[in-house]
C-alpha positions in Angstrom: 21.1 -8.0 18.6 20.9 -4.5 17.5 17.5 -3.5 16.4 16.2 -0.5 14.3 12.5 0.4 15.6 10.7 3.5 14.0 7.2 4.1 15.2 5.3 6.7 13.2 2.0 7.7 14.8 -0.3 8.9 12.1 -3.2 9.7 14.6 -3.8 11.4 17.9 -5.7 8.3 19.4 -3.6 7.2 22.5 -1.1 4.5 21.9 1.8 2.5 23.5 4.9 4.0 24.4 7.9 3.6 22.3 9.3 2.1 25.1 6.8 -0.4 25.3 6.5 -1.4 21.7 10.4 -2.0 21.9 9.8 -4.3 25.2 7.4 -6.2 22.7 9.7 -6.8 20.1 12.7 -7.4 22.2 10.5 -10.0 23.6 9.4 -11.5 20.7 12.8 -11.4 18.9 14.1 -13.2 21.8 11.9 -15.9 21.8 11.9 -16.6 17.9 15.6 -16.6 17.2 14.8 -17.8 13.6 16.0 -14.3 11.8 18.0 -14.6 9.0 19.5 -10.9 9.4 21.6 -10.1 12.5 20.1 -6.5 12.7 16.5 -6.6 11.5 14.8 -3.4 11.1 11.0 -2.8 11.7 9.0 0.2 11.4 5.6 0.6 13.0 2.8 2.9 12.0 0.0 3.5 14.2 -3.0 4.8 12.4 -6.9 5.7 12.8 -9.7 3.5 11.5 -9.9 5.7 8.3 -6.4 5.2 7.2 -6.3 1.3 8.2 -9.7 0.9 6.2 -7.6 2.4 3.3 -4.7 0.1 3.7 -6.8 -2.6 4.2 -8.7 -2.0 0.9 -5.4 -1.0 -1.0 -3.4 -3.8 -0.2 -5.9 -6.7 0.7 -8.9 -5.8 -1.3 -11.2 -6.0 2.2 -13.4 -3.6 3.5 -13.2 -1.8 6.8 -10.1 -1.0 9.4 -7.8 -4.1 10.4 -5.9 -4.0 13.7 -2.7 -5.3 11.9 -1.1 -4.8 8.4 2.5 -6.4 7.9 4.7 -6.0 4.7 8.1 -7.3 3.8 10.9 -4.7 3.9 12.3 -3.9 0.6 
């Protein structure tokens, strides 16, 4: 399976390496096998608390930062 992975770091806060993230993605996809697309695309954005809180407020109408937000690809 081919995976197009994009990691966008919008903060200087320390975060996992691209290789570590790719390992987690590969592990997850290997164990789910329920994908309808043969070549999924995944984008990951690593943010600080301020941007996370803004996204959480905008898309979930909840205050404060969150650790994960997910959106379907269009």
